C-alpha positions as MATLAB code, in Angstrom:
seq = 'MFQTKQKLKYALIGCGRISPNHIAAALSNANELEITAICDVVPENMDNLLSKFNIQDAGIKKYADYKEMLENEHPDLVSVATDSGKHARIALDCISAGCNVIVEKPLAMSLDDADALIAAAKKRGVLLCACHQNRFNKSVKKIRETLEAGRFGRLFHGAAHVRWNRGEDYYTQAPWRGKWASDGGALMNQCIHNIDLLRWMMGEPVEVMAYTDNLAHPFIEAEDLGLAIVKFKNGSYGLIEGSTNIYPKNLEETLYIFGEKGTVKAGGKSVNCIEEWAFGDNIDKRDDVITQFAENPPNIYGFGHTPLYADMISAIKDGREPYVTGEAGRDALEMVLAIYKSAASGAPVKLPLTHCAATDFTGRFDGAAER';
ca = [
       0.000    0.000    0.000;
       1.261    3.454   -0.916;
       1.616    6.401    1.404;
      -1.294    8.814    0.974;
       0.787   11.731   -0.333;
       3.024    9.731   -2.667;
       2.391   10.254   -6.370;
       2.142    7.190   -8.565;
       4.402    6.971  -11.610;
       2.266    6.597  -14.724;
       3.007    5.486  -18.284;
       0.850    5.111  -21.397;
       1.437    2.491  -24.077;
      -0.282    3.345  -27.356;
      -0.816    6.922  -28.540;
      -3.606    6.527  -31.071;
      -7.238    7.633  -31.279;
      -8.220    7.009  -27.645;
      -4.940    8.160  -26.067;
      -5.996   11.807  -25.475;
      -8.690   10.574  -23.090;
      -6.045    8.718  -21.087;
      -3.673   11.662  -20.924;
      -6.538   14.009  -20.018;
      -7.562   11.631  -17.233;
      -3.980   11.409  -15.966;
      -3.638   15.206  -15.981;
      -6.970   15.563  -14.188;
      -5.555   13.359  -11.436;
      -2.192   15.156  -11.415;
      -2.187   15.508   -7.625;
      -2.003   11.723   -7.395;
      -0.309   10.780  -10.665;
       2.939   11.743  -12.404;
       3.145   11.074  -16.142;
       6.671    9.749  -16.584;
       6.611    8.123  -20.022;
       4.610    7.333  -23.129;
       5.236    4.691  -25.774;
       4.298    4.184  -29.413;
       5.946    2.613  -32.431;
       5.144    5.757  -34.448;
       7.158    8.734  -33.092;
       4.775   11.323  -34.553;
       1.924    9.873  -32.523;
       3.791   10.625  -29.316;
       4.802   14.093  -30.454;
       1.256   14.964  -31.482;
      -0.173   13.687  -28.214;
       2.177   15.721  -26.040;
       1.669   18.822  -28.191;
      -2.099   18.474  -27.933;
      -1.833   19.014  -24.181;
       1.128   21.398  -24.363;
       3.261   19.083  -22.241;
       6.048   18.411  -24.763;
       8.503   20.136  -22.403;
       7.305   18.434  -19.230;
      10.126   15.889  -19.130;
       7.927   12.989  -20.206;
      10.119   10.335  -21.815;
       9.214    8.783  -25.164;
       9.810    5.151  -26.040;
       9.317    3.026  -29.123;
       9.824   -0.189  -27.120;
       7.481   -0.681  -24.183;
       9.690   -3.348  -22.612;
      12.547   -0.860  -22.477;
      10.174    1.674  -20.947;
       9.084   -0.774  -18.236;
      12.680   -1.652  -17.428;
      13.855    1.953  -17.238;
      10.880    3.745  -15.680;
       9.350    1.187  -13.280;
       5.870    2.778  -13.447;
       3.314    2.073  -10.747;
       0.405    2.318  -13.198;
       0.366    1.643  -16.927;
      -2.468    2.061  -19.410;
      -2.522   -0.149  -22.483;
      -4.252    1.591  -25.398;
      -2.742   -0.167  -28.415;
      -4.678   -2.081  -31.062;
      -6.842   -4.694  -29.389;
      -4.858   -7.705  -30.549;
      -1.830   -6.569  -28.536;
      -3.674   -5.798  -25.287;
      -3.149   -9.146  -23.589;
       0.550   -9.625  -24.405;
       1.509   -6.096  -23.402;
      -0.623   -6.154  -20.247;
       0.930   -9.479  -19.202;
       4.394   -7.980  -19.571;
       3.336   -4.962  -17.504;
       1.965   -7.224  -14.788;
       5.182   -9.290  -14.810;
       7.078   -6.035  -14.282;
       4.985   -5.342  -11.179;
       2.775   -2.644  -12.682;
      -0.885   -2.058  -12.017;
      -2.665   -1.949  -15.366;
      -5.648   -0.276  -17.045;
      -6.464   -2.086  -20.300;
      -8.577   -0.460  -22.987;
     -11.495   -2.503  -24.269;
     -11.596   -5.317  -25.054;
      -9.494   -6.771  -22.267;
      -8.210   -9.432  -24.672;
      -9.240  -11.159  -27.882;
      -9.613  -14.603  -26.300;
     -10.976  -15.948  -23.041;
      -7.749  -17.846  -22.406;
      -5.784  -14.592  -22.586;
      -8.301  -12.811  -20.357;
      -8.035  -15.614  -17.791;
      -4.240  -15.457  -17.960;
      -4.302  -11.702  -17.272;
      -6.599  -12.075  -14.276;
      -4.567  -14.935  -12.820;
      -1.243  -13.147  -13.392;
      -2.431   -9.964  -11.665;
      -3.597  -11.907   -8.630;
      -0.349  -13.870   -8.444;
       1.818  -10.746   -8.811;
      -0.280   -8.762   -6.330;
      -1.149   -5.912   -8.713;
      -4.479   -4.541   -9.881;
      -6.067   -5.073  -13.282;
      -8.755   -2.673  -14.512;
     -10.805   -3.039  -17.698;
     -11.431    0.373  -19.228;
     -15.231    0.289  -19.380;
     -15.466    3.968  -18.533;
     -19.194    4.325  -19.221;
     -19.869    2.692  -15.848;
     -18.846    6.065  -14.402;
     -21.415    8.082  -16.369;
     -23.710   10.019  -14.045;
     -26.700    8.447  -15.787;
     -25.343    4.911  -15.504;
     -24.397    5.335  -11.838;
     -27.932    6.543  -11.090;
     -29.444    3.525  -12.860;
     -27.110    1.144  -11.064;
     -27.874    2.629   -7.651;
     -31.591    2.343   -8.388;
     -31.175   -1.273   -9.468;
     -29.209   -2.157   -6.335;
     -31.928   -0.529   -4.226;
     -34.442   -2.964   -5.731;
     -36.647   -0.273   -7.234;
     -37.136   -2.133  -10.527;
     -38.601   -5.128   -8.738;
     -38.340   -8.214  -10.881;
     -36.361   -7.571  -14.059;
     -38.186   -8.458  -17.280;
     -35.810   -7.508  -20.076;
     -33.168   -5.033  -21.145;
     -31.883   -3.827  -24.483;
     -28.602   -2.398  -25.734;
     -28.563   -0.622  -29.102;
     -25.532    0.869  -30.843;
     -26.594    2.378  -34.156;
     -23.501    3.971  -35.605;
     -21.731    4.622  -38.889;
     -18.186    3.669  -39.849;
     -16.953    4.299  -43.398;
     -13.998    2.878  -45.249;
     -11.781    5.804  -44.239;
     -12.107    4.779  -40.578;
     -10.562    1.403  -41.371;
      -7.836    2.692  -43.681;
      -6.679    5.076  -40.917;
      -5.621    2.046  -38.874;
      -5.215   -1.217  -40.813;
      -5.645   -3.362  -37.692;
      -9.321   -2.402  -37.485;
     -11.929   -4.904  -38.598;
      -9.573   -7.894  -38.488;
     -10.320  -10.965  -36.388;
      -6.888  -11.175  -34.787;
      -6.481   -7.512  -33.930;
      -9.982   -6.039  -33.538;
     -13.097   -8.026  -34.352;
     -16.084   -6.199  -35.762;
     -18.865   -3.865  -34.670;
     -19.720   -5.852  -31.539;
     -16.178   -6.195  -30.234;
     -15.078   -2.656  -31.044;
     -18.009   -0.246  -31.142;
     -20.605   -2.088  -29.029;
     -18.705   -3.746  -26.201;
     -19.216   -0.840  -23.778;
     -22.987   -1.065  -24.036;
     -22.870   -4.862  -23.953;
     -20.892   -4.504  -20.719;
     -23.594   -2.253  -19.250;
     -26.425   -4.583  -20.237;
     -24.752   -7.601  -18.669;
     -23.780   -5.641  -15.554;
     -27.367   -4.513  -15.042;
     -29.196   -7.720  -15.959;
     -26.963  -10.272  -14.270;
     -25.355  -13.557  -15.276;
     -26.232  -14.777  -18.788;
     -26.971  -18.456  -19.367;
     -27.745  -18.618  -23.101;
     -27.259  -16.545  -26.243;
     -28.851  -16.846  -29.682;
     -27.487  -14.543  -32.365;
     -26.979  -13.523  -35.961;
     -24.034  -11.557  -37.311;
     -23.270  -10.434  -40.852;
     -21.089   -8.214  -42.992;
     -23.531   -6.272  -45.149;
     -21.721   -3.116  -46.190;
     -18.024   -3.439  -45.280;
     -16.451   -5.972  -47.671;
     -13.042   -4.436  -46.941;
     -13.010   -5.780  -43.349;
     -12.926   -9.364  -42.102;
     -15.472   -9.188  -39.290;
     -19.114   -8.206  -38.798;
     -20.790   -4.839  -39.274;
     -24.106   -6.063  -37.836;
     -24.859   -8.145  -34.777;
     -28.262   -9.105  -33.358;
     -28.680  -11.257  -30.268;
     -31.170  -12.473  -27.687;
     -29.786  -13.281  -24.250;
     -31.382  -15.298  -21.454;
     -30.195  -14.419  -17.960;
     -30.007  -16.616  -14.868;
     -32.649  -14.531  -13.057;
     -35.205  -15.305  -15.766;
     -34.921  -11.968  -17.565;
     -33.947  -11.442  -21.194;
     -31.737   -9.111  -23.178;
     -31.668   -7.738  -26.702;
     -28.438   -6.627  -28.333;
     -28.267   -4.690  -31.597;
     -24.991   -3.391  -32.928;
     -24.447   -1.861  -36.337;
     -21.904    0.318  -38.104;
     -24.137    0.590  -41.192;
     -26.399    3.453  -40.108;
     -26.861    6.123  -42.781;
     -25.489    8.766  -42.878;
     -23.838    9.083  -39.439;
     -24.005    7.858  -35.845;
     -27.623    7.788  -34.688;
     -27.672    6.618  -31.074;
     -26.396    4.439  -28.287;
     -29.191    3.450  -25.953;
     -29.730    1.217  -22.955;
     -33.179    0.134  -21.751;
     -34.057   -1.617  -18.494;
     -37.623   -2.885  -17.995;
     -38.829   -4.236  -14.651;
     -42.155   -4.888  -12.946;
     -41.937   -1.560  -11.096;
     -39.658    0.551  -13.257;
     -38.682    1.587  -16.778;
     -35.479    3.394  -17.762;
     -33.972    4.514  -21.043;
     -30.475    5.976  -21.232;
     -29.207    7.515  -24.450;
     -27.026   10.264  -25.832;
     -23.561    9.976  -27.357;
     -22.398    7.393  -24.826;
     -25.475    6.545  -22.722;
     -24.710    9.751  -20.864;
     -28.307   10.989  -20.601;
     -31.420    9.541  -19.008;
     -34.298    9.916  -21.461;
     -37.061    7.965  -19.710;
     -37.542    7.389  -15.987;
     -40.662    5.851  -14.463;
     -40.957    4.042  -11.111;
     -43.958    2.945   -9.144;
     -42.527    4.210   -5.844;
     -42.470    7.840   -7.116;
     -39.361    8.573   -5.060;
     -38.034   10.951   -7.681;
     -39.608   12.908  -10.493;
     -38.877   12.044  -14.121;
     -38.001   15.565  -15.225;
     -35.755   16.170  -12.211;
     -33.788   12.970  -12.866;
     -33.436   13.720  -16.573;
     -32.092   17.192  -15.787;
     -29.818   16.218  -12.917;
     -28.148   13.190  -14.500;
     -27.383   14.500  -17.980;
     -23.939   15.049  -19.484;
     -22.955   16.332  -22.900;
     -19.528   14.938  -23.806;
     -17.754   16.138  -26.946;
     -17.552   12.623  -28.404;
     -18.606    9.004  -27.912;
     -15.851    8.372  -25.361;
     -17.680   10.443  -22.739;
     -16.223   11.727  -19.484;
     -15.658    8.373  -17.799;
     -11.897    8.008  -18.120;
     -11.164   10.637  -15.469;
     -13.254    9.039  -12.672;
     -12.050    5.579  -13.742;
      -8.468    6.780  -13.238;
      -9.363    8.353   -9.900;
     -10.904    5.083   -8.749;
      -7.904    3.042   -9.900;
      -5.498    5.367   -8.095;
      -7.591    5.086   -4.947;
      -7.742    1.305   -5.276;
      -3.952    1.057   -5.583;
      -3.366    3.279   -2.567;
      -6.084    1.671   -0.442;
      -5.285   -1.922   -1.391;
      -8.731   -2.745   -2.768;
     -10.137   -3.929   -6.091;
     -10.983   -1.267   -8.715;
     -14.620   -0.514   -9.510;
     -14.179   -2.104  -12.951;
     -12.150   -5.273  -12.504;
     -10.441   -7.555  -14.969;
     -13.267  -10.008  -14.383;
     -15.727   -7.351  -15.602;
     -13.694   -7.019  -18.787;
     -13.751  -10.788  -19.231;
     -17.534  -10.822  -18.798;
     -18.023   -8.341  -21.631;
     -15.592  -10.250  -23.843;
     -17.384  -13.522  -23.083;
     -20.708  -12.044  -24.178;
     -19.318  -10.879  -27.525;
     -17.609  -14.215  -28.173;
     -20.795  -16.095  -27.277;
     -22.648  -14.015  -29.871;
     -19.963  -14.792  -32.455;
     -20.129  -18.496  -31.642;
     -23.921  -18.678  -31.813;
     -24.024  -16.804  -35.108;
     -21.340  -19.012  -36.632;
     -22.967  -22.266  -35.489;
     -26.591  -21.227  -36.080;
     -27.502  -22.535  -32.635;
     -27.923  -21.232  -29.080;
     -24.748  -21.104  -26.995;
     -24.711  -21.920  -23.296;
     -22.724  -19.842  -20.858;
     -20.295  -19.763  -19.100;
     -17.999  -20.017  -22.110;
     -14.377  -21.173  -22.137;
     -11.553  -21.459  -24.684;
     -13.067  -19.168  -27.287;
     -11.228  -16.532  -29.333;
     -12.134  -14.015  -32.004;
      -9.760  -15.784  -34.386;
     -11.978  -18.883  -34.174;
     -14.221  -17.091  -36.665;
     -11.598  -16.224  -39.261;
     -13.011  -16.528  -42.768;
     -16.617  -16.181  -41.665;
     -17.420  -13.332  -44.075;
     -14.850  -13.897  -46.783;
     -17.552  -13.824  -49.434;
     -18.923  -10.426  -48.413;
     -17.189   -8.604  -51.292;
     -18.914  -10.830  -53.844;
     -22.485  -10.118  -52.765;
];
């Protein structure tokens, strides 16, 4: 356990599209965190990131080799924000070096790798956090607190919709996108945050039935549409819809929870607004809740990275588990892989799931370009 006033040494591996959110979160927690190093195989990415925050003269070291960075800097906390296919290997090396780790979504591309990360962190005595930052949205926290208070009564069903648009330019910007080994498709990349929220709210899933397809992106390997029905252990059901085919731009990301005594809809850019709120106990008024628990982030990444970092710092210093654990990241990954497996087999898939990887579905849509 760290002394209360001691700053943690922080390093970031991967300086691409999501990296500004990590640096902003680290700077927002500057009283507790010292940015000592960043790492990327493309030097310009590091230069651009530091310039964006005007910290290019702050003494932050730049590395092309993350192993060299770990050996030289000995950071207390590392964030892994590389392409998804490298998350597990890099995070395992960070854990072996004695670092606490925040891993961008998905935690890994296979359940075996996710299990290895969780086991390694426990054995090494460090903390592993899956970066599902939307759990820290004001709207989501309000829904979760209401659920834990039992105000929904018996849960009937929930629904997670991600209706977005991704064009060919998005994939050409980063060639790892849309590939089974390094990314997966719409469900693994764009939809996993909302899938995480649905599972977190509804409980343990026991069966998934799904369809996936590649309808409009013949230049990627994986799916651009996923549709699934989930049965949960408590007898409730879930609907999952994820698409990157919505014309002409992102439409919505929404989460619905329906119970015998309550109905909630969260929406906005990143489920950051409550749009419907109705409970039989009348403890709070719909309009008041909608006004009080609304945020307007500049993009789909929301504001959640900063409180996620604050929680992780607190967890390290207090010797407790983070709010979003490695197990939570595995749960979200398991749900996506179960959908992939059901869609590929044309049959329901029972959960829990083991020994499944995104690469198991390589070749699934190889004929998409010929349609």
